[in-house]
C-alpha positions in Angstrom: -29.5 16.1 16.1 -29.5 15.2 12.4 -26.7 13.0 11.2 -24.8 13.6 8.0 -25.9 11.5 5.0 -22.3 11.4 3.7 -20.2 8.3 4.6 -17.4 9.0 7.1 -14.8 8.6 4.4 -16.4 11.1 1.9 -13.9 13.5 0.2 -14.2 17.2 0.6 -14.8 19.3 -2.5 -11.1 20.4 -2.4 -9.9 16.8 -2.2 -12.3 15.8 -5.1 -11.0 18.6 -7.3 -7.4 17.8 -6.5 -8.1 14.1 -7.3 -9.5 15.2 -10.7 -6.4 17.2 -11.4 -4.2 14.2 -10.6 -6.3 11.9 -12.8 -6.2 14.4 -15.7 -2.4 14.7 -15.4 -2.1 10.8 -15.4 -4.3 10.5 -18.5 -2.4 13.3 -20.3 0.9 11.6 -19.5 -0.2 8.2 -20.8 -1.5 9.9 -24.0 1.8 11.6 -24.6 3.7 8.4 -23.8 1.7 6.5 -26.5 3.2 8.9 -29.1 6.8 7.8 -28.3 8.0 6.0 -31.4 10.4 3.5 -29.8 8.5 0.6 -28.2 11.1 0.0 -25.5 11.1 3.6 -24.5 7.3 3.7 -24.5 7.2 0.7 -22.1 9.9 2.2 -19.8 8.0 5.6 -19.6 4.7 4.0 -19.0 6.1 1.8 -16.2 7.9 4.9 -14.7 4.7 6.9 -14.7 2.6 4.2 -13.1 5.3 3.6 -10.5 5.5 7.3 -9.6 1.7 7.7 -9.3 1.5 4.5 -7.2 4.4 5.6 -5.0 2.7 8.9 -4.2 -0.8 7.5 -3.9 -0.9 7.9 -0.1 0.1 11.6 -0.1 -2.3 13.7 1.9 -0.6 17.0 2.6 -2.1 19.7 0.3 1.1 21.5 -0.4 2.9 18.3 -1.3 0.2 17.3 -3.7 0.2 20.7 -5.4 4.0 20.5 -5.8 3.8 17.0 -7.3 1.1 18.1 -9.7 3.2 21.1 -10.8 6.3 18.8 -11.3 4.2 16.4 -13.2 2.9 19.1 -15.5 6.5 20.3 -16.1 7.6 16.8 -17.0 4.6 16.4 -19.3 5.4 19.6 -21.1 9.0 18.5 -21.5 7.9 15.2 -23.0 5.5 16.9 -25.4 8.2 19.3 -26.4 10.7 16.5 -27.0 8.1 14.5 -29.1 7.3 17.6 -31.1 11.0 18.1 -31.8 11.5 14.5 -32.8 8.6 14.7 -35.3 10.1 17.8 -37.1 
């Protein structure tokens, strides 16, 4: 019987795509946070984002991960909307 060439800890395609979504969300959040004018607020938000992603790093249940991505996107939109209002 032929053995698989993949290492035993290889991600499935679905896991890989979900990971890419999470990384994209994290990068977009950090980019939006960089636009915050107040330095203290910027540091607070950056630390908050890092802590949230680290806290949820071990999540494995698909439904939970999808829900967290959805919530993260909502929070990102809220931050972007607030920044847009602050600039006008």
